[in-house]
C-alpha positions as CSV (number, residue, x, y, z in Angstrom):
1,M,99.7,81.1,106.3
2,T,103.3,80.7,107.3
3,E,104.2,80.8,111.0
4,N,105.4,84.5,111.1
5,I,103.1,86.1,108.4
6,T,99.5,87.2,108.7
7,I,97.4,88.8,106.0
8,T,94.2,90.6,106.8
9,E,91.9,93.1,105.1
10,A,93.2,96.6,105.7
11,T,90.3,98.5,107.2
12,G,89.1,101.7,105.6
13,T,90.3,103.5,102.5
14,W,94.0,103.5,101.8
15,V,95.8,105.9,99.4
16,V,99.3,106.1,97.9
17,R,100.7,109.4,96.7
18,A,103.9,110.4,95.0
19,G,105.1,113.6,93.3
20,G,101.9,115.4,94.1
21,A,99.8,112.8,92.4
22,V,97.5,110.0,93.8
23,L,98.8,106.8,92.5
24,G,96.1,104.7,93.9
25,E,93.1,104.5,96.3
26,S,91.6,101.3,97.6
27,K,88.9,100.0,99.9
28,A,90.2,96.5,99.2
29,A,93.8,96.7,100.4
30,L,95.5,94.0,102.4
31,E,97.7,94.3,105.4
32,L,100.7,91.9,105.7
33,T,102.5,91.5,109.0
34,E,105.7,89.5,109.1
35,G,107.3,88.9,112.4
36,R,108.4,92.1,114.1
37,Y,108.4,94.1,110.9
38,P,106.0,97.0,110.6
39,A,102.8,96.1,108.8
40,V,102.9,96.5,104.9
41,V,99.8,97.6,102.9
42,Y,99.3,95.8,99.6
43,F,97.1,97.5,97.0
44,P,95.2,95.6,94.4
45,R,96.9,96.2,91.1
46,A,93.5,97.3,89.6
47,D,93.4,100.2,92.0
48,I,96.8,101.6,91.1
49,A,97.6,104.0,88.1
50,M,100.1,101.7,86.6
51,A,101.0,104.5,84.0
52,F,103.1,106.1,86.8
53,L,105.2,102.8,87.4
54,D,108.0,101.5,85.3
55,E,109.3,97.9,86.0
56,S,112.9,98.0,87.1
57,D,115.6,95.4,86.8
58,H,115.7,94.9,90.6
59,S,114.3,91.8,92.2
60,S,114.5,90.0,95.5
61,H,113.7,86.7,97.1
62,C,111.8,86.1,100.4
63,P,111.9,82.5,101.8
64,H,108.3,83.1,103.0
65,K,106.6,84.9,100.1
66,G,108.7,84.1,96.9
67,D,110.3,86.3,94.3
68,A,109.4,90.0,94.1
69,R,109.7,92.3,91.1
70,Y,110.1,96.0,91.7
71,F,108.8,99.2,90.1
72,S,110.1,102.7,90.0
73,I,107.6,105.6,90.3
74,V,107.9,108.2,87.5
75,T,106.8,111.7,88.5
76,K,107.0,115.0,86.7
77,S,110.2,116.0,88.6
78,K,112.0,112.7,89.2
79,T,112.0,108.9,89.2
80,I,111.8,107.2,92.6
81,E,113.8,104.0,92.0
82,N,112.4,100.7,93.2
83,A,109.6,102.3,95.2
84,A,107.1,99.5,94.8
85,W,107.2,95.7,94.7
86,S,104.9,92.8,93.8
87,Y,104.9,89.1,94.1
88,E,103.7,87.8,90.8
89,A,103.7,84.2,91.8
90,P,103.7,84.1,95.7
91,F,104.1,81.0,97.6
92,P,100.7,79.3,98.2
93,A,100.6,80.3,102.0
94,V,100.5,84.0,101.0
95,D,98.6,83.7,97.7
96,M,96.3,86.5,98.7
97,I,99.0,89.1,97.8
98,K,99.1,88.0,94.2
99,D,98.1,90.9,91.9
100,H,98.9,93.4,94.6
101,L,101.5,96.1,95.0
102,A,103.2,97.4,98.1
103,F,105.1,100.8,98.4
104,Y,108.0,101.9,100.4
105,A,106.8,104.9,102.4
106,S,109.4,107.7,102.4
107,D,109.8,111.4,102.0
108,D,108.7,110.9,98.3
109,V,106.0,108.3,98.7
110,T,103.0,108.4,101.2
111,V,100.9,105.4,102.1
112,E,98.1,106.2,104.4
113,R,94.5,105.5,105.5
114,V,92.2,108.3,104.7
């Protein structure tokens, strides 16, 4: 693991919701903590209803995790731009988050332990 990143199993069952729909529920989520930032929950891709997500053109680079690609959530009433991200080929030190998605919690997207 890199000096300022830790990844652990997220205890319990985690759910992500948007637009009145459950996008995913997982008992196998991971919790990534990076420095002083709030912890981020990463859901296994297999536990997410990918039909609600459209890949966007947005991308970013993290010197500790690698290149991230982003997804917008499409609900019945609107599209929530760049609301989720994934590291398709993360650096070896954080390889555990490969095939996982994280979501920006907001007024439109809820990530919580149930």
